[in-house]
VMD Tcl script that builds the backbone (N, CA, C; Angstrom):
set m [mol new atoms 393]
animate dup $m
set s [atomselect $m all]
$s set {name element resname resid chain x y z} {
  {N N MET 1 A 109.777 94.293 103.977}
  {CA C MET 1 A 109.593 93.767 102.646}
  {C C MET 1 A 110.544 94.513 101.712}
  {N N ASP 2 A 111.734 93.967 101.549}
  {CA C ASP 2 A 112.751 94.615 100.748}
  {C C ASP 2 A 112.560 94.373 99.255}
  {N N ASP 3 A 112.076 93.206 98.889}
  {CA C ASP 3 A 111.905 92.888 97.479}
  {C C ASP 3 A 110.665 93.573 96.930}
  {N N ILE 4 A 110.781 94.054 95.704}
  {CA C ILE 4 A 109.624 94.654 95.061}
  {C C ILE 4 A 108.585 93.589 94.768}
  {N N ILE 5 A 109.043 92.418 94.297}
  {CA C ILE 5 A 108.134 91.317 94.011}
  {C C ILE 5 A 108.502 90.152 94.923}
  {N N PRO 6 A 107.663 89.860 95.917}
  {CA C PRO 6 A 107.933 88.748 96.825}
  {C C PRO 6 A 107.857 87.409 96.087}
  {N N SER 7 A 108.302 86.353 96.736}
  {CA C SER 7 A 108.221 85.014 96.155}
  {C C SER 7 A 106.760 84.633 95.932}
  {N N LYS 8 A 106.552 83.651 95.065}
  {CA C LYS 8 A 105.192 83.205 94.789}
  {C C LYS 8 A 104.506 82.712 96.063}
  {N N GLU 9 A 105.241 82.003 96.905}
  {CA C GLU 9 A 104.675 81.507 98.159}
  {C C GLU 9 A 104.265 82.669 99.072}
  {N N GLN 10 A 105.132 83.690 99.147}
  {CA C GLN 10 A 104.821 84.846 99.988}
  {C C GLN 10 A 103.634 85.616 99.428}
  {N N ARG 11 A 103.545 85.737 98.111}
  {CA C ARG 11 A 102.396 86.423 97.498}
  {C C ARG 11 A 101.097 85.706 97.843}
  {N N LYS 12 A 101.111 84.391 97.828}
  {CA C LYS 12 A 99.912 83.608 98.156}
  {C C LYS 12 A 99.518 83.843 99.618}
  {N N ILE 13 A 100.495 83.819 100.511}
  {CA C ILE 13 A 100.245 84.065 101.937}
  {C C ILE 13 A 99.704 85.476 102.147}
  {N N ASP 14 A 100.368 86.464 101.541}
  {CA C ASP 14 A 99.950 87.860 101.711}
  {C C ASP 14 A 98.584 88.117 101.106}
  {N N SER 15 A 98.305 87.507 99.965}
  {CA C SER 15 A 97.004 87.681 99.325}
  {C C SER 15 A 95.882 87.206 100.234}
  {N N LEU 16 A 96.051 86.038 100.831}
  {CA C LEU 16 A 95.026 85.525 101.744}
  {C C LEU 16 A 94.904 86.420 102.977}
  {N N ARG 17 A 96.035 86.874 103.504}
  {CA C ARG 17 A 96.025 87.736 104.688}
  {C C ARG 17 A 95.321 89.062 104.387}
  {N N ILE 18 A 95.719 89.719 103.310}
  {CA C ILE 18 A 95.129 91.015 102.958}
  {C C ILE 18 A 93.666 90.844 102.561}
  {N N GLY 19 A 93.384 89.871 101.710}
  {CA C GLY 19 A 92.000 89.632 101.292}
  {C C GLY 19 A 91.087 89.360 102.466}
  {N N SER 20 A 91.593 88.614 103.438}
  {CA C SER 20 A 90.797 88.296 104.627}
  {C C SER 20 A 90.558 89.531 105.494}
  {N N GLN 21 A 91.548 90.420 105.570}
  {CA C GLN 21 A 91.371 91.663 106.327}
  {C C GLN 21 A 90.338 92.565 105.654}
  {N N LEU 22 A 90.388 92.615 104.342}
  {CA C LEU 22 A 89.495 93.515 103.615}
  {C C LEU 22 A 88.071 92.971 103.499}
  {N N TYR 23 A 87.947 91.666 103.326}
  {CA C TYR 23 A 86.635 91.101 102.984}
  {C C TYR 23 A 86.161 89.958 103.870}
  {N N THR 24 A 86.934 89.500 104.829}
  {CA C THR 24 A 86.806 88.266 105.608}
  {C C THR 24 A 87.314 87.115 104.748}
  {N N GLU 25 A 87.857 86.111 105.403}
  {CA C GLU 25 A 88.458 84.992 104.660}
  {C C GLU 25 A 87.441 84.299 103.765}
  {N N LYS 26 A 86.259 84.067 104.296}
  {CA C LYS 26 A 85.206 83.399 103.515}
  {C C LYS 26 A 84.869 84.202 102.258}
  {N N ASN 27 A 84.657 85.498 102.412}
  {CA C ASN 27 A 84.309 86.333 101.261}
  {C C ASN 27 A 85.471 86.461 100.280}
  {N N TRP 28 A 86.707 86.534 100.800}
  {CA C TRP 28 A 87.872 86.621 99.918}
  {C C TRP 28 A 87.959 85.376 99.042}
  {N N LYS 29 A 87.790 84.211 99.651}
  {CA C LYS 29 A 87.835 82.970 98.876}
  {C C LYS 29 A 86.716 82.936 97.839}
  {N N ALA 30 A 85.548 83.442 98.202}
  {CA C ALA 30 A 84.430 83.495 97.250}
  {C C ALA 30 A 84.733 84.456 96.100}
  {N N ILE 31 A 85.377 85.577 96.397}
  {CA C ILE 31 A 85.767 86.527 95.346}
  {C C ILE 31 A 86.716 85.857 94.367}
  {N N ILE 32 A 87.732 85.191 94.878}
  {CA C ILE 32 A 88.709 84.529 94.014}
  {C C ILE 32 A 88.051 83.397 93.229}
  {N N GLU 33 A 87.169 82.653 93.855}
  {CA C GLU 33 A 86.441 81.595 93.142}
  {C C GLU 33 A 85.586 82.184 92.024}
  {N N GLY 34 A 84.957 83.328 92.289}
  {CA C GLY 34 A 84.142 83.985 91.267}
  {C C GLY 34 A 84.973 84.438 90.074}
  {N N ILE 35 A 86.138 84.998 90.357}
  {CA C ILE 35 A 87.026 85.415 89.268}
  {C C ILE 35 A 87.557 84.182 88.537}
  {N N SER 36 A 87.867 83.122 89.281}
  {CA C SER 36 A 88.355 81.876 88.671}
  {C C SER 36 A 87.332 81.294 87.710}
  {N N ALA 37 A 86.056 81.426 88.046}
  {CA C ALA 37 A 85.006 80.921 87.162}
  {C C ALA 37 A 84.999 81.670 85.827}
  {N N LEU 38 A 85.436 82.924 85.859}
  {CA C LEU 38 A 85.523 83.716 84.638}
  {C C LEU 38 A 86.809 83.423 83.880}
  {N N ASP 39 A 87.924 83.332 84.632}
  {CA C ASP 39 A 89.231 83.132 84.010}
  {C C ASP 39 A 90.252 82.796 85.085}
  {N N LEU 40 A 90.798 81.587 85.050}
  {CA C LEU 40 A 91.769 81.144 86.059}
  {C C LEU 40 A 93.014 82.021 86.079}
  {N N LYS 41 A 93.480 82.442 84.922}
  {CA C LYS 41 A 94.679 83.276 84.861}
  {C C LYS 41 A 94.427 84.633 85.512}
  {N N MET 42 A 93.248 85.200 85.286}
  {CA C MET 42 A 92.924 86.488 85.890}
  {C C MET 42 A 92.873 86.363 87.411}
  {N N ALA 43 A 92.303 85.276 87.915}
  {CA C ALA 43 A 92.246 85.066 89.361}
  {C C ALA 43 A 93.657 85.003 89.944}
  {N N SER 44 A 94.550 84.319 89.249}
  {CA C SER 44 A 95.936 84.228 89.701}
  {C C SER 44 A 96.609 85.593 89.701}
  {N N VAL 45 A 96.370 86.376 88.670}
  {CA C VAL 45 A 96.952 87.723 88.597}
  {C C VAL 45 A 96.417 88.593 89.718}
  {N N VAL 46 A 95.119 88.543 89.975}
  {CA C VAL 46 A 94.524 89.342 91.054}
  {C C VAL 46 A 95.141 88.963 92.397}
  {N N GLU 47 A 95.295 87.680 92.630}
  {CA C GLU 47 A 95.909 87.243 93.888}
  {C C GLU 47 A 97.363 87.690 93.986}
  {N N GLN 48 A 98.121 87.497 92.923}
  {CA C GLN 48 A 99.565 87.713 92.995}
  {C C GLN 48 A 100.002 89.168 92.893}
  {N N ILE 49 A 99.324 89.962 92.077}
  {CA C ILE 49 A 99.806 91.329 91.870}
  {C C ILE 49 A 99.190 92.313 92.871}
  {N N PRO 50 A 97.907 92.685 92.727}
  {CA C PRO 50 A 97.423 93.701 93.672}
  {C C PRO 50 A 97.428 93.232 95.132}
  {N N TYR 51 A 96.902 92.025 95.388}
  {CA C TYR 51 A 96.743 91.601 96.777}
  {C C TYR 51 A 97.956 90.862 97.339}
  {N N GLY 52 A 98.798 90.300 96.483}
  {CA C GLY 52 A 99.972 89.588 96.950}
  {C C GLY 52 A 101.255 90.390 96.889}
  {N N SER 53 A 101.268 91.458 96.070}
  {CA C SER 53 A 102.497 92.247 95.904}
  {C C SER 53 A 102.348 93.718 96.279}
  {N N VAL 54 A 101.238 94.356 95.904}
  {CA C VAL 54 A 101.095 95.800 96.103}
  {C C VAL 54 A 100.459 96.128 97.460}
  {N N TYR 55 A 99.310 95.552 97.756}
  {CA C TYR 55 A 98.633 95.854 99.028}
  {C C TYR 55 A 99.508 95.595 100.255}
  {N N PRO 56 A 100.320 94.528 100.280}
  {CA C PRO 56 A 101.123 94.263 101.491}
  {C C PRO 56 A 102.290 95.228 101.713}
  {N N ARG 57 A 102.608 96.063 100.768}
  {CA C ARG 57 A 103.751 96.969 100.912}
  {C C ARG 57 A 103.543 97.889 102.114}
  {N N GLU 58 A 104.634 98.377 102.656}
  {CA C GLU 58 A 104.602 99.167 103.884}
  {C C GLU 58 A 104.304 100.652 103.673}
  {N N GLY 59 A 104.349 101.167 102.473}
  {CA C GLY 59 A 104.237 102.599 102.244}
  {C C GLY 59 A 102.910 103.232 102.625}
  {N N LEU 60 A 101.822 102.480 102.540}
  {CA C LEU 60 A 100.489 102.972 102.907}
  {C C LEU 60 A 99.781 101.887 103.704}
  {N N ASP 61 A 99.011 102.292 104.718}
  {CA C ASP 61 A 98.230 101.290 105.425}
  {C C ASP 61 A 96.974 100.957 104.619}
  {N N LEU 62 A 96.260 99.934 105.036}
  {CA C LEU 62 A 95.080 99.487 104.289}
  {C C LEU 62 A 93.988 100.548 104.225}
  {N N GLN 63 A 93.847 101.346 105.266}
  {CA C GLN 63 A 92.839 102.410 105.242}
  {C C GLN 63 A 93.138 103.411 104.135}
  {N N LYS 64 A 94.383 103.847 104.040}
  {CA C LYS 64 A 94.744 104.809 102.992}
  {C C LYS 64 A 94.600 104.198 101.600}
  {N N ARG 65 A 94.977 102.937 101.463}
  {CA C ARG 65 A 94.836 102.263 100.163}
  {C C ARG 65 A 93.366 102.200 99.743}
  {N N GLU 66 A 92.490 101.923 100.703}
  {CA C GLU 66 A 91.062 101.844 100.377}
  {C C GLU 66 A 90.468 103.217 100.088}
  {N N ILE 67 A 90.919 104.235 100.776}
  {CA C ILE 67 A 90.469 105.606 100.460}
  {C C ILE 67 A 90.890 105.963 99.032}
  {N N ALA 68 A 92.106 105.602 98.660}
  {CA C ALA 68 A 92.565 105.849 97.288}
  {C C ALA 68 A 91.711 105.065 96.294}
  {N N ALA 69 A 91.428 103.797 96.610}
  {CA C ALA 69 A 90.614 102.973 95.717}
  {C C ALA 69 A 89.219 103.562 95.549}
  {N N ILE 70 A 88.600 103.985 96.646}
  {CA C ILE 70 A 87.266 104.588 96.573}
  {C C ILE 70 A 87.303 105.841 95.696}
  {N N SER 71 A 88.326 106.636 95.847}
  {CA C SER 71 A 88.438 107.870 95.056}
  {C C SER 71 A 88.497 107.569 93.568}
  {N N VAL 72 A 89.357 106.655 93.192}
  {CA C VAL 72 A 89.533 106.341 91.770}
  {C C VAL 72 A 88.306 105.638 91.206}
  {N N LEU 73 A 87.763 104.684 91.937}
  {CA C LEU 73 A 86.603 103.947 91.441}
  {C C LEU 73 A 85.377 104.843 91.316}
  {N N THR 74 A 85.257 105.836 92.184}
  {CA C THR 74 A 84.178 106.818 92.047}
  {C C THR 74 A 84.355 107.590 90.752}
  {N N GLN 75 A 85.553 108.076 90.514}
  {CA C GLN 75 A 85.847 108.830 89.295}
  {C C GLN 75 A 85.542 108.007 88.046}
  {N N LEU 76 A 85.871 106.727 88.093}
  {CA C LEU 76 A 85.680 105.860 86.931}
  {C C LEU 76 A 84.258 105.304 86.820}
  {N N SER 77 A 83.428 105.577 87.819}
  {CA C SER 77 A 82.043 105.088 87.867}
  {C C SER 77 A 81.964 103.568 87.769}
  {N N LEU 78 A 82.890 102.897 88.439}
  {CA C LEU 78 A 82.896 101.427 88.466}
  {C C LEU 78 A 82.161 100.972 89.728}
  {N N LYS 79 A 80.848 100.917 89.607}
  {CA C LYS 79 A 79.982 100.776 90.773}
  {C C LYS 79 A 80.172 99.476 91.547}
  {N N SER 80 A 80.301 98.340 90.873}
  {CA C SER 80 A 80.446 97.093 91.633}
  {C C SER 80 A 81.783 97.058 92.363}
  {N N GLN 81 A 82.829 97.551 91.726}
  {CA C GLN 81 A 84.127 97.617 92.377}
  {C C GLN 81 A 84.116 98.652 93.505}
  {N N LEU 82 A 83.434 99.764 93.290}
  {CA C LEU 82 A 83.312 100.783 94.331}
  {C C LEU 82 A 82.631 100.200 95.558}
  {N N LYS 83 A 81.550 99.491 95.348}
  {CA C LYS 83 A 80.836 98.869 96.465}
  {C C LYS 83 A 81.765 97.935 97.236}
  {N N SER 84 A 82.500 97.123 96.513}
  {CA C SER 84 A 83.427 96.183 97.135}
  {C C SER 84 A 84.477 96.898 97.982}
  {N N HIS 85 A 84.998 98.009 97.479}
  {CA C HIS 85 A 86.052 98.711 98.211}
  {C C HIS 85 A 85.510 99.575 99.346}
  {N N ILE 86 A 84.258 99.981 99.280}
  {CA C ILE 86 A 83.641 100.646 100.436}
  {C C ILE 86 A 83.482 99.627 101.566}
  {N N ILE 87 A 83.051 98.424 101.217}
  {CA C ILE 87 A 82.961 97.352 102.217}
  {C C ILE 87 A 84.338 97.101 102.825}
  {N N ALA 88 A 85.342 96.985 101.973}
  {CA C ALA 88 A 86.703 96.737 102.455}
  {C C ALA 88 A 87.174 97.865 103.367}
  {N N ALA 89 A 86.908 99.101 102.975}
  {CA C ALA 89 A 87.328 100.248 103.788}
  {C C ALA 89 A 86.705 100.177 105.181}
  {N N LEU 90 A 85.433 99.888 105.227}
  {CA C LEU 90 A 84.765 99.769 106.527}
  {C C LEU 90 A 85.368 98.624 107.340}
  {N N ASN 91 A 85.693 97.535 106.671}
  {CA C ASN 91 A 86.261 96.373 107.362}
  {C C ASN 91 A 87.641 96.641 107.963}
  {N N VAL 92 A 88.374 97.604 107.399}
  {CA C VAL 92 A 89.708 97.914 107.952}
  {C C VAL 92 A 89.706 99.187 108.789}
  {N N GLY 93 A 88.515 99.679 109.136}
  {CA C GLY 93 A 88.436 100.762 110.105}
  {C C GLY 93 A 88.155 102.151 109.580}
  {N N VAL 94 A 87.981 102.311 108.282}
  {CA C VAL 94 A 87.550 103.613 107.778}
  {C C VAL 94 A 86.095 103.772 108.210}
  {N N THR 95 A 85.759 104.911 108.779}
  {CA C THR 95 A 84.412 105.099 109.318}
  {C C THR 95 A 83.446 105.615 108.258}
  {N N LYS 96 A 82.179 105.463 108.553}
  {CA C LYS 96 A 81.130 106.013 107.691}
  {C C LYS 96 A 81.346 107.515 107.517}
  {N N ASP 97 A 81.616 108.213 108.612}
  {CA C ASP 97 A 81.823 109.662 108.529}
  {C C ASP 97 A 83.015 110.023 107.642}
  {N N GLU 98 A 84.075 109.234 107.719}
  {CA C GLU 98 A 85.241 109.494 106.857}
  {C C GLU 98 A 84.908 109.261 105.393}
  {N N ILE 99 A 84.130 108.236 105.104}
  {CA C ILE 99 A 83.724 107.973 103.720}
  {C C ILE 99 A 82.834 109.096 103.210}
  {N N LEU 100 A 81.909 109.559 104.028}
  {CA C LEU 100 A 81.047 110.672 103.619}
  {C C LEU 100 A 81.863 111.946 103.390}
  {N N GLU 101 A 82.829 112.195 104.256}
  {CA C GLU 101 A 83.704 113.360 104.088}
  {C C GLU 101 A 84.539 113.223 102.819}
  {N N LEU 102 A 84.989 112.012 102.530}
  {CA C LEU 102 A 85.741 111.772 101.299}
  {C C LEU 102 A 84.905 112.132 100.072}
  {N N PHE 103 A 83.647 111.711 100.046}
  {CA C PHE 103 A 82.796 112.045 98.907}
  {C C PHE 103 A 82.601 113.551 98.773}
  {N N LEU 104 A 82.432 114.239 99.879}
  {CA C LEU 104 A 82.307 115.694 99.836}
  {C C LEU 104 A 83.572 116.316 99.248}
  {N N HIS 105 A 84.712 115.824 99.691}
  {CA C HIS 105 A 85.994 116.332 99.191}
  {C C HIS 105 A 86.159 116.013 97.697}
  {N N LEU 106 A 85.781 114.826 97.296}
  {CA C LEU 106 A 85.908 114.433 95.886}
  {C C LEU 106 A 85.051 115.294 94.960}
  {N N ALA 107 A 83.927 115.767 95.449}
  {CA C ALA 107 A 83.027 116.561 94.616}
  {C C ALA 107 A 83.731 117.776 94.029}
  {N N MET 108 A 84.676 118.345 94.773}
  {CA C MET 108 A 85.409 119.522 94.279}
  {C C MET 108 A 86.293 119.180 93.092}
  {N N PHE 109 A 86.756 117.953 93.017}
  {CA C PHE 109 A 87.732 117.575 92.012}
  {C C PHE 109 A 87.153 116.805 90.834}
  {N N ILE 110 A 86.129 115.991 91.093}
  {CA C ILE 110 A 85.611 115.157 90.008}
  {C C ILE 110 A 84.163 115.455 89.646}
  {N N GLY 111 A 83.508 116.301 90.420}
  {CA C GLY 111 A 82.163 116.740 90.077}
  {C C GLY 111 A 81.068 116.077 90.890}
  {N N PHE 112 A 80.023 116.839 91.068}
  {CA C PHE 112 A 78.909 116.382 91.888}
  {C C PHE 112 A 78.147 115.202 91.296}
  {N N PRO 113 A 77.838 115.166 90.001}
  {CA C PRO 113 A 77.065 114.026 89.482}
  {C C PRO 113 A 77.734 112.675 89.732}
  {N N ILE 114 A 79.032 112.587 89.483}
  {CA C ILE 114 A 79.756 111.322 89.699}
  {C C ILE 114 A 79.787 110.991 91.185}
  {N N VAL 115 A 80.044 111.983 92.011}
  {CA C VAL 115 A 80.113 111.756 93.452}
  {C C VAL 115 A 78.756 111.336 94.002}
  {N N LEU 116 A 77.689 111.916 93.498}
  {CA C LEU 116 A 76.363 111.530 93.982}
  {C C LEU 116 A 76.070 110.066 93.670}
  {N N ASP 117 A 76.507 109.576 92.519}
  {CA C ASP 117 A 76.360 108.151 92.211}
  {C C ASP 117 A 77.145 107.310 93.213}
  {N N GLY 118 A 78.369 107.731 93.506}
  {CA C GLY 118 A 79.178 107.019 94.489}
  {C C GLY 118 A 78.557 107.050 95.869}
  {N N LEU 119 A 77.994 108.181 96.219}
  {CA C LEU 119 A 77.342 108.330 97.513}
  {C C LEU 119 A 76.151 107.380 97.640}
  {N N ARG 120 A 75.429 107.196 96.560}
  {CA C ARG 120 A 74.310 106.244 96.575}
  {C C ARG 120 A 74.806 104.819 96.851}
  {N N ILE 121 A 75.898 104.457 96.221}
  {CA C ILE 121 A 76.495 103.135 96.445}
  {C C ILE 121 A 76.908 103.006 97.921}
  {N N ALA 122 A 77.538 104.044 98.439}
  {CA C ALA 122 A 77.965 104.016 99.838}
  {C C ALA 122 A 76.771 103.811 100.767}
  {N N HIS 123 A 75.674 104.496 100.507}
  {CA C HIS 123 A 74.500 104.354 101.374}
  {C C HIS 123 A 73.899 102.959 101.280}
  {N N GLU 124 A 73.977 102.323 100.112}
  {CA C GLU 124 A 73.550 100.923 100.002}
  {C C GLU 124 A 74.385 100.045 100.936}
  {N N VAL 125 A 75.685 100.275 100.930}
  {CA C VAL 125 A 76.568 99.493 101.799}
  {C C VAL 125 A 76.268 99.773 103.260}
  {N N PHE 126 A 76.100 101.054 103.603}
  {CA C PHE 126 A 75.794 101.393 105.005}
  {C C PHE 126 A 74.514 100.696 105.462}
  {N N GLU 127 A 73.484 100.696 104.608}
  {CA C GLU 127 A 72.231 100.038 104.960}
  {C C GLU 127 A 72.429 98.542 105.127}
  {N N GLN 128 A 73.175 97.934 104.211}
  {CA C GLN 128 A 73.428 96.488 104.305}
  {C C GLN 128 A 74.169 96.123 105.574}
  {N N LYS 129 A 75.080 97.002 106.002}
  {CA C LYS 129 A 75.868 96.739 107.203}
  {C C LYS 129 A 75.187 97.266 108.466}
  {N N GLY 130 A 74.048 97.944 108.313}
  {CA C GLY 130 A 73.332 98.452 109.474}
  {C C GLY 130 A 74.035 99.598 110.171}
  {N N ILE 131 A 74.718 100.456 109.392}
  {CA C ILE 131 A 75.389 101.616 110.003}
  {C C ILE 131 A 74.887 102.902 109.391}
}
mol reanalyze $m
mol bondsrecalc $m
mol representation Tube
mol addrep $m
């Protein structure tokens, strides 16, 4: 991927591919439909920029991208987005143990109260997924 911004057609293809890897194709389409119900332009931006242009880049694999997302979303206390990205991380092979270790590591940098909230979200996801 030499171009910083792929063609619109390639962004659409990559968005579906990445979204399906992170959330399953059915869930990815439901996510985009949900955002579209709020704002069609926002849904297009979500598809084209993060999932169609940034996520497909070769510099980081999906596991590392999701670990980064979990770290930032924990810090920002964005619980619904955190839950979504914990699910995505598990779907691309990040293990429960790695997520728990990540929260322990984050506690040193962002504080225990915020991390404990994130840990609660993670345990909700683990229970839902039966792990």
